[in-house]
C-alpha positions as CSV (number, residue, x, y, z in Angstrom):
1,M,77.0,127.6,110.3
2,I,76.9,128.5,106.7
3,Q,76.6,132.0,105.2
4,G,74.0,132.4,102.9
5,K,73.3,135.2,100.1
6,F,70.1,137.0,99.3
7,G,68.8,136.9,95.9
8,E,67.5,139.9,93.8
9,E,64.1,139.7,95.5
10,D,65.5,139.0,98.9
11,E,65.2,135.1,98.3
12,L,67.4,132.9,100.7
13,F,70.2,130.9,99.3
14,F,72.8,128.7,100.6
15,E,75.5,126.6,98.9
16,I,75.1,122.9,99.4
17,E,76.9,120.0,97.8
18,L,75.1,117.0,96.2
19,I,77.1,114.0,96.5
20,A,76.8,111.3,93.8
21,A,76.8,107.5,94.4
22,D,80.4,107.6,93.0
23,G,81.6,110.3,95.3
24,L,81.4,113.2,93.0
25,E,80.4,116.5,94.6
26,L,78.3,119.2,92.9
27,A,78.2,122.6,94.7
28,V,74.7,124.4,93.8
29,D,72.9,127.4,95.3
30,A,69.8,126.0,96.9
31,L,66.7,128.3,97.8
32,L,65.2,127.9,101.2
33,D,61.6,127.5,100.6
34,T,59.5,127.2,104.0
35,G,56.4,126.3,102.0
36,F,58.1,123.1,101.1
37,S,57.9,120.5,103.7
38,G,60.6,118.3,102.7
39,W,64.3,118.3,102.9
40,L,65.3,118.8,99.2
41,A,63.7,119.1,96.0
42,I,65.3,119.2,92.5
43,D,64.5,119.0,88.9
44,N,64.6,115.5,87.2
45,Q,67.3,116.8,84.8
46,D,69.5,117.5,87.7
47,L,69.3,114.0,88.9
48,E,71.3,112.6,85.8
49,G,74.6,111.5,87.0
50,L,73.9,111.5,90.7
51,D,72.9,107.6,90.5
52,W,70.7,108.0,93.7
53,V,68.6,105.2,94.7
54,Y,64.9,105.5,93.8
55,V,62.5,104.9,96.7
56,R,58.9,105.6,95.6
57,K,56.5,108.2,94.1
58,E,54.5,110.5,96.4
59,N,51.7,112.9,95.7
60,M,52.8,116.6,96.8
61,R,51.0,119.8,97.0
62,L,52.9,122.4,95.2
63,A,52.3,126.1,94.3
64,Q,51.1,125.0,90.8
65,G,48.8,122.2,92.5
66,E,49.0,118.6,93.1
67,A,51.9,116.7,91.5
68,L,53.2,113.0,91.6
69,L,57.0,113.3,92.4
70,D,59.7,110.7,92.6
71,I,61.6,110.3,95.8
72,Y,65.3,109.3,95.7
73,L,67.6,108.5,98.8
74,G,70.3,111.4,98.2
75,K,73.4,112.5,99.9
76,V,74.1,116.1,100.4
77,R,76.7,118.2,102.4
78,I,75.7,121.3,104.5
79,D,78.1,123.0,106.5
80,G,80.7,120.1,106.4
81,Q,78.3,117.6,107.4
82,E,77.0,114.7,105.2
83,F,73.3,113.9,105.3
84,D,71.3,110.9,103.7
85,I,67.8,112.5,102.8
86,P,64.8,111.8,100.7
87,V,65.1,114.0,97.7
88,Y,61.7,115.1,95.8
89,V,62.3,114.9,92.1
90,G,59.9,116.4,89.6
91,V,59.6,118.0,86.3
92,G,59.8,122.0,86.2
93,V,61.5,122.6,89.6
94,T,63.2,125.6,88.5
95,E,65.5,125.6,91.8
96,F,67.1,123.5,94.0
97,L,64.9,123.7,96.9
98,L,65.7,123.3,100.7
99,G,62.6,122.5,102.8
100,R,61.6,123.4,106.4
101,Q,62.8,119.9,107.6
102,W,66.4,121.6,108.0
103,L,64.7,124.0,110.5
104,K,64.0,121.2,112.9
105,T,67.8,120.9,113.3
106,R,69.3,124.4,112.4
107,R,69.0,127.8,113.3
108,L,68.0,130.4,110.6
109,V,69.1,133.9,111.1
110,V,67.7,136.3,108.6
111,D,68.6,140.0,109.1
112,L,67.9,141.8,106.0
113,P,68.9,145.4,106.9
114,S,72.3,144.1,108.3
115,G,72.6,141.7,105.4
116,V,73.1,138.6,107.7
117,L,71.8,135.3,106.6
118,T,73.1,132.3,108.3
119,L,72.0,128.6,108.7
120,G,73.6,126.7,111.6
121,D,73.4,124.5,114.4
122,S,70.6,125.2,117.0
């Protein structure tokens, strides 16, 4: 189970590691976005140096409208476990975004009054 932290406007942030093709690990704070149906979305600038494998392009509906995003096969570590997942990459993605796919295998606990935010095994 990983502990998250609340943002200034009660956003839900969790620290994850992006794992580059050469094994280099980069810890980042990722925003849980339940409106995003994928696993992870990042900005194209953040892709540099990861050397992830390009898979295809896909149209996706975003808050700003329709966008054509690149999909890469990425590797991340969450709560000590490594996952090979499709990563949506686009221009202007302002945060690292965790999507609701994680909620199919992980239990989200959000208790604002108590300051508790966790994402863990079901």
